[in-house]
ZAMARGU-4260 file (C-alpha; in steps of 0.2 Angstrom, whole numbers, plus 5000, padded with zeros to 4 digits):
<rodrens>
0) 6078/4157/4665 | 6079/4165/4683 | 6064/4174/4689 | 6065/4175/4708 | 6075/4166/4720
5) 6071/4166/4743 | 6082/4159/4754 | 6079/4161/4774 | 6091/4156/4790 | 6108/4151/4778
10) 6125/4156/4784 | 6124/4174/4784 | 6106/4176/4780 | 6094/4174/4794 | 6080/4180/4788
15) 6067/4179/4772 | 6078/4189/4758 | 6071/4187/4739 | 6080/4193/4723 | 6067/4197/4711
20) 6073/4199/4692 | 6055/4205/4687 | 6059/4224/4677 | 6051/4239/4683 | 6036/4245/4671
25) 6041/4262/4673 | 6059/4261/4668 | 6062/4262/4651 | 6080/4264/4650 | 6091/4251/4640
30) 6077/4239/4635 | 6092/4228/4628 | 6095/4222/4646 | 6078/4215/4648 | 6070/4198/4640
35) 6053/4197/4636 | 6048/4180/4634 | 6030/4173/4632 | 6025/4166/4648 | 6006/4161/4650
40) 5999/4171/4664 | 6013/4185/4663 | 6008/4193/4648 | 6019/4209/4643 | 6032/4205/4658
45) 6049/4209/4656 | 6064/4201/4666 | 6082/4206/4669 | 6097/4200/4659 | 6107/4202/4674
50) 6110/4208/4692 | 6124/4217/4701 | 6127/4213/4718 | 6135/4227/4730 | 6142/4226/4746
55) 6156/4225/4759 | 6166/4214/4763 | 6157/4200/4773 | 6141/4209/4769 | 6132/4194/4762
60) 6133/4197/4742 | 6144/4181/4740 | 6131/4170/4751 | 6117/4174/4741 | 6126/4167/4727
65) 6131/4154/4737 | 6113/4150/4743 | 6108/4145/4724 | 6125/4133/4722 | 6118/4125/4736
70) 6099/4122/4732 | 6108/4118/4713 | 6120/4105/4722 | 6106/4096/4733 | 6095/4093/4720
75) 6109/4086/4709 | 6116/4075/4722 | 6101/4071/4735 | 6095/4057/4728 | 6114/4048/4730
80) 6109/4048/4748 | 6110/4029/4755 | 6108/4033/4773 | 6095/4039/4781 | 6105/4044/4796
85) 6116/4055/4787 | 6116/4074/4789 | 6110/4086/4777 | 6126/4095/4771 | 6116/4109/4761
90) 6108/4114/4777 | 6119/4128/4786 | 6110/4138/4797 | 6115/4158/4804 | 6125/4153/4817
95) 6126/4170/4827 | 6111/4165/4837 | 6105/4150/4846 | 6089/4148/4840 | 6093/4150/4822
100) 6101/4134/4822 | 6086/4124/4829 | 6076/4131/4813 | 6075/4126/4796 | 6083/4134/4781
105) 6072/4136/4767 | 6075/4140/4748 | 6062/4145/4736 | 6065/4146/4716 | 6053/4152/4700
110) 6061/4150/4684 | 6054/4146/4666 | 6059/4132/4653 | 6051/4131/4638 | 6039/4146/4642
115) 6033/4134/4657 | 6035/4143/4673 | 6039/4132/4689 | 6042/4136/4708 | 6051/4124/4717
120) 6051/4126/4738 | 6062/4116/4749 | 6063/4117/4770 | 6075/4105/4780 | 6084/4103/4795
125) 6101/4096/4795 | 6092/4079/4799 | 6076/4079/4788 | 6066/4088/4774 | 6052/4097/4781
130) 6044/4105/4766 | 6046/4101/4749 | 6033/4107/4734 | 6035/4109/4715 | 6021/4120/4707
135) 6018/4122/4689 | 6010/4136/4677 | 6010/4127/4660 | 5993/4136/4654 | 5994/4150/4667
140) 5985/4142/4680 | 5992/4136/4695 | 5997/4117/4695 | 6003/4110/4710 | 6013/4093/4705
145) 6016/4088/4723 | 6018/4093/4743 | 6027/4084/4755 | 6026/4088/4773 | 6035/4081/4789
150) 6024/4074/4799 | 6031/4071/4818 | 6017/4062/4825 | 6019/4049/4812 | 6038/4049/4808
155) 6034/4052/4789 | 6030/4062/4774 | 6012/4065/4771 | 6010/4070/4753 | 5997/4080/4744
160) 5985/4083/4733 | 5977/4067/4730 | 5977/4068/4712 | 5987/4082/4705 | 5989/4088/4689
165) 6006/4089/4678 | 6012/4075/4690 | 6003/4059/4695 | 6006/4050/4712 | 6017/4037/4714
170) 6015/4032/4731 | 6031/4018/4729 | 6042/4031/4725 | 6037/4042/4740 | 6039/4027/4753
175) 6056/4025/4746 | 6062/4044/4749 | 6070/4045/4763 | 6067/4057/4775 | 6083/4065/4772
180) 6082/4065/4751 | 6074/4078/4740 | 6058/4069/4731 | 6063/4079/4716 | 6079/4071/4714
185) 6072/4054/4719 | 6058/4055/4705 | 6071/4058/4693 | 6081/4045/4696 | 6065/4033/4695
190) 6062/4040/4678 | 6050/4052/4680 | 6050/4060/4664 | 6038/4072/4669 | 6049/4083/4682
195) 6063/4078/4670 | 6062/4100/4662 | 6062/4108/4680 | 6077/4096/4687 | 6087/4098/4672
200) 6086/4118/4674 | 6090/4117/4693 | 6103/4106/4689 | 6114/4111/4674 | 6105/4128/4668
205) 6112/4138/4681 | 6130/4137/4682 | 6142/4147/4695 | 6158/4153/4693 | 6171/4159/4708
210) 6183/4173/4701 | 6189/4177/4719 | 6209/4176/4722 | 6202/4161/4734 | 6196/4152/4719
215) 6209/4140/4706 | 6199/4145/4691 | 6210/4142/4676 | 6210/4140/4659 | 6205/4123/4655
220) 6187/4126/4649 | 6194/4138/4634 | 6209/4126/4631 | 6197/4112/4627 | 6188/4123/4617
225) 6200/4130/4606 | 6209/4114/4605 | 6193/4104/4600 | 6187/4103/4583 | 6175/4118/4580
230) 6181/4132/4568 | 6170/4144/4571 | 6171/4143/4591 | 6191/4145/4587 | 6186/4160/4578
235) 6177/4167/4591 | 6190/4166/4605 | 6203/4175/4592 | 6190/4189/4588 | 6189/4192/4607
240) 6206/4190/4610 | 6213/4202/4595 | 6199/4215/4598 | 6202/4217/4619 | 6218/4229/4615
245) 6232/4215/4620 | 6242/4216/4607 | 6237/4196/4603 | 6236/4191/4587 | 6236/4173/4588
250) 6235/4160/4597 | 6240/4139/4599 | 6239/4127/4612 | 6255/4120/4615 | 6261/4103/4627
255) 6272/4109/4640 | 6290/4102/4644 | 6287/4096/4660 | 6304/4097/4673 | 6310/4081/4684
260) 6298/4087/4698 | 6284/4091/4690 | 6284/4075/4681 | 6287/4064/4696 | 6271/4076/4704
265) 6262/4068/4686 | 6267/4051/4690 | 6262/4051/4708 | 6243/4057/4704 | 6243/4045/4692
270) 6245/4032/4704 | 6235/4039/4717 | 6220/4041/4703 | 6222/4022/4699 | 6222/4017/4718
275) 6209/4028/4722 | 6198/4023/4708 | 6202/4002/4710 | 6205/4002/4690 | 6216/4005/4677
280) 6210/4023/4676 | 6224/4034/4667 | 6226/4054/4671 | 6227/4065/4655 | 6244/4059/4648
285) 6250/4076/4644 | 6251/4094/4650 | 6244/4109/4638 | 6244/4128/4642 | 6239/4142/4628
290) 6253/4151/4620 | 6248/4168/4612 | 6257/4176/4599 | 6259/4195/4601 | 6262/4211/4589
295) 6280/4214/4586 | 6291/4224/4576 | 6284/4225/4558 | 6274/4209/4555 | 6282/4197/4566
300) 6272/4188/4580 | 6282/4185/4597 | 6275/4171/4607 | 6276/4173/4625 | 6276/4159/4639
305) 6260/4157/4648 | 6271/4161/4665 | 6275/4177/4657 | 6258/4184/4652 | 6248/4196/4665
310) 6234/4192/4678 | 6223/4200/4667 | 6228/4189/4653 | 6224/4172/4661 | 6208/4180/4667
315) 6201/4184/4650 | 6209/4169/4642 | 6199/4158/4655 | 6183/4166/4654 | 6182/4167/4634
320) 6177/4149/4632 | 6165/4149/4645 | 6158/4167/4642 | 6155/4161/4624 | 6148/4145/4631
325) 6134/4155/4641 | 6128/4165/4626 | 6126/4148/4614 | 6115/4140/4626 | 6107/4154/4635
330) 6112/4148/4655 | 6110/4159/4668 | 6128/4162/4677 | 6130/4166/4694 | 6149/4174/4696
335) 6157/4179/4712 | 6170/4195/4711 | 6167/4196/4692 | 6182/4210/4692 | 6194/4200/4700
340) 6212/4204/4690 | 6202/4214/4675 | 6201/4230/4670 | 6183/4237/4673 | 6183/4240/4654
345) 6186/4223/4650 | 6173/4218/4662 | 6159/4230/4654 | 6162/4223/4638 | 6160/4205/4644
350) 6143/4211/4652 | 6138/4221/4637 | 6139/4202/4629 | 6126/4196/4641 | 6114/4212/4638
355) 6116/4214/4618 | 6103/4207/4608 | 6109/4205/4593 | 6124/4194/4603 | 6113/4182/4617
360) 6099/4175/4607 | 6095/4163/4619 | 6091/4172/4634 | 6107/4171/4644 | 6107/4178/4661
365) 6119/4182/4674 | 6119/4188/4694 | 6136/4194/4700 | 6145/4203/4715 | 6157/4216/4713
370) 6162/4232/4724 | 6166/4242/4708 | 6156/4259/4708 | 6161/4262/4689 | 6147/4249/4683
375) 6134/4262/4691 | 6136/4276/4677 | 6117/4271/4669 | 6126/4267/4653 | 6128/4250/4658
380) 6115/4244/4672 | 6098/4248/4673 | 6091/4254/4691 | 6083/4240/4694 | 6098/4229/4690
385) 6106/4236/4706 | 6105/4226/4723 | 6115/4228/4739 | 6119/4217/4753 | 6122/4224/4772
390) 6122/4217/4789 | 6113/4223/4805 | 6119/4224/4822 | 6116/4208/4825 | 6128/4200/4810
395) 6113/4195/4800 | 6113/4200/4780 | 6100/4209/4770 | 6095/4209/4753 | 6090/4224/4745
400) 6088/4235/4728 | 6093/4251/4725 | 6073/4258/4719 | 6069/4257/4738 | 6080/4274/4738
405) 6071/4280/4723 | 6086/4289/4717 | 6082/4306/4707 | 6084/4302/4686 | 6100/4314/4685
410) 6106/4308/4702 | 6125/4303/4703 | 6123/4282/4709 | 6142/4280/4710 | 6143/4296/4720
415) 6129/4292/4731 | 6134/4273/4733 | 6153/4278/4738 | 6146/4293/4749 | 6135/4278/4759
420) 6119/4286/4755 | 6112/4267/4750 | 6121/4258/4764 | 6132/4243/4758 | 6149/4250/4761
425) 6163/4248/4773 | 6160/4259/4789 | 6174/4263/4796 | 6174/4281/4803 | 6187/4279/4816
430) 6201/4271/4804 | 6206/4252/4804 | 6216/4256/4820 | 6203/4267/4829 | 6216/4281/4830
435) 6206/4294/4819 | 6193/4306/4825 | 6178/4308/4815 | 6177/4323/4805 | 6163/4330/4814
440) 6172/4329/4832 | 6186/4337/4824 | 6186/4358/4830 | 6189/4370/4818 | 6205/4379/4821
445) 6204/4396/4825 | 6218/4409/4822 | 6223/4424/4833 | 6227/4442/4825 | 6244/4439/4828
450) 6243/4421/4816
</rodrens>
């Protein structure tokens, strides 16, 4: 479960920005949208099942998600580093001033695994890790499992404390951890079981989806689940399709008939795979796609080719499998541009599955970016679930919660957001071509008595 995430000097985010998923003690609305795990030292504390990130285009909301993904990918891949001079690809400083390029990028994440709270911090330049640490609260009292700081005079890292609780020091592994490598990743690669739980959460319990038009998000995951042997999962997928008001009454996985050009392309891909892998590995021998059956006249079921289905149907089908997987396993999912190609009512229904206690029994969470103000009507999201991003005059993005504005209970959040009261909306007073005069500059027309 994600509790808090902080980042600084990463792409559009220059100063320290923090996303806090602690639920407000003063907000009693939509109790189902919160989690109440028994974490030692945090008795009675509630956490949010989801957060919506609003902001204008290029305001930095996607960068918040990208920063979490960069940290997750870095932890997962760092132990594979073999060259101490290889630049750290996950460090991407703010580019609009000269000083930030020379400063470290920093991440800090607080999360819970099996009722144990962890905090992992790392700061690094492109060349080396400057600071790395892991803390845990298994009994409610802080334990420093390791701290690692770069010592420029000695040209190596200093580790502390000397006798840590939770993770006994292994000086041999410490010495073999390259300056551009994460010790957490190296420790797992060296079979240190003590750090397996926090490592696995960072690498596989937090997941990412890019639903924007630039991403190639397809139906593969749902197809694999529907084409598998789990009849219960198939039935759940069918229930979603039937209740989604798409007129779908049945579904199947069919093998796609390839044209001559498509077959040639597939054969060429197979050949490329064999060459690149230097083995006899084969690409998949068949191409499959969904076939959805719609309600026809009487009791007839009419199949439609996948290419004839709408973009919204494509997107919903592609999401069903991953969404059910999130609910079943209690993942924390980060989604960029959740409403792409889908009606807002359908998005609301997907989000309600996450917030529903009966459907979400494993503590799944969602962080998503959106532009849609309709989710602010007060029946879907609590006020502490709404966060904004906005850029200042120097191009740096800032992350802040709606609660900073202390909106009145009877205040229309939709109207306030669209009017720009909370920021995080495009400001185009003169139009896209700069030819419109702002309203306050337009003088009222005075008509004479003669008309």
